[in-house]
Every structure is written in structure tokens, then in C-alpha cells.
N, C-alpha and C positions, 0 to 999 in steps of 0.2 A: 523424538528426533531432535537433534541439536540444531539450533538456528543461530547463525552468526549475528543477525540483526537483534534478536531478543536477548542474546547472552545465555549463560548457563542455567538461569532460572526462568521457567515459563509459568505464567500465571494467567488466569482468566482476565484480570485487569489489563495486563499487557496485550492480550489478544483483542480486548475491547478498544484499546488505544490505537492499535494497528488498523482495525476495521474502520474506526471513525476517521483516522488520517487518510486512508485510501478512499473512502466514500467522499470525503471532503475534497480530495485532490481531483476527483473525477466527476464531481457533481454537475459540471456544465456540459458533459458529453450527452448528446441525445441517446437515449437507450442505455445509459451507463449501467454497468453491472453493479449489483448490490452485494456488499460484503457483510456477513454476519459472523460474529465471534462464537466459537464453541470452546469447550474445555480442552480439546485436543488440537485446535487450529481454527480454520475458517470455512465457511460455506460461501461460494460465489454463485450468485444467481444472475443468469444472463437475461436479455430482453425476451427471449423465446421460452423462458421458464425452465431451462436446463440448469440444474444445480450441480456444482462440483465441489467436493471436499478437498482441502489442501492443508498441509501441516507446517509449511515454512513460509516466511515472508517472500522469498524468491519465487516459490511456486505460486503464491498468491498473486504476485505481480504478473507472472506469466499468464495466469488465467484471466486476469483483468485486461491486460494488453492484447491478448488473443481475441477478446471480445470487441476490440476497437482496432481493426486492421488499419495500418497506416498512422497509428497514433504517434504523435511527435512529442518529444520531451517538453516542448513549449506548451502543449495542451494540458500539462499537469500544473497544479498549484505549485508555486515556487517554494522551495525550502526557506528562502529568505522571508517569506510571509509569516513565518513563526518567529515571534520576538521572544527572546529569553532574558531580557534585561531585568525587569522588576518582578520576577516570579519567586514564589515561595519554594522551599526545597522540594516538596512533593510535586509541585507544578513543573519545576525544572526537570525532574526525571521524566515526566510526561513529554515535555517539549523535546528533550534530547532523543527519546525513542522515536517521536514523530519525525524529527529531522533525519534520523538514520533510515527510516522507512521511505521518506520522500527522496532522499539521496539515491537509494537503490532503485526506486521507480524511475527517476530521471536517467540514471545510467542504463537501465534496461530499455527504456523507451528510445534513447539515443542509439543503442545497439540494434534494436529492431528496425529503426528507421534506416540505419546504415545498411542493414541486410536487404531491406526492400528496395533501396536505391541502387544496389549493385546489380 
């Protein structure tokens, strides 16, 4: 399945970067869901042991945010926390992907907060 965040080429390395980014963004939440990378996407494990398989970054964020009702975008690690200044080319690719993942998460958290406020 095509994923706008990952681009046209999907690799396990990219899946691992996405999982690490989301786990880091949500680590301060009590009972935060755990994200594990697979070759075809990710597994999201909730605090009650329920595991869901997803194949896009957007679906991954939906699964994570659904596990944290009322999550606000401020609850997520800020994209600005990732510095891209003095990185090697390979590290820069990693940081750029992490920034795209965090940006989508912030947008989706804002949208879900707006929906719950309405």
C-alpha cells in the first residue's frame, strides 16, 4: 500500500524509524501504546494487550491516538525537538522522515481534539 509519509519505497528500516519516532513521541503517556515495526507495516499494542496491525503511517497514528482519548497535539514530542543541523547524510534522511511522521501526528492530534471539543 502506498504511504505519502514514507514515499514510494518502503523498507523495514523506514518502518523501524517510524516506530521509534512514535514510541518516543508518546513515551510520557501513562499506558502509552507500543509500536513495533514489521516488514509490511506496524503492530500497535495497547495497555490491555490488544494488538492491531496497520500498514500506513496515518493508520498507525489513528491507532495510537485512539488509545489515548482526548490526546492533544501538545502531548506529543515536538517536531522542533529533532535537530537536523550537524547530521551526516544518512542521519539527515532519518531526521526528515521522523519530522514528517511527527508533523502528521500533530495534525491528526489537533484534528481529533477539535472533533472532541465540538
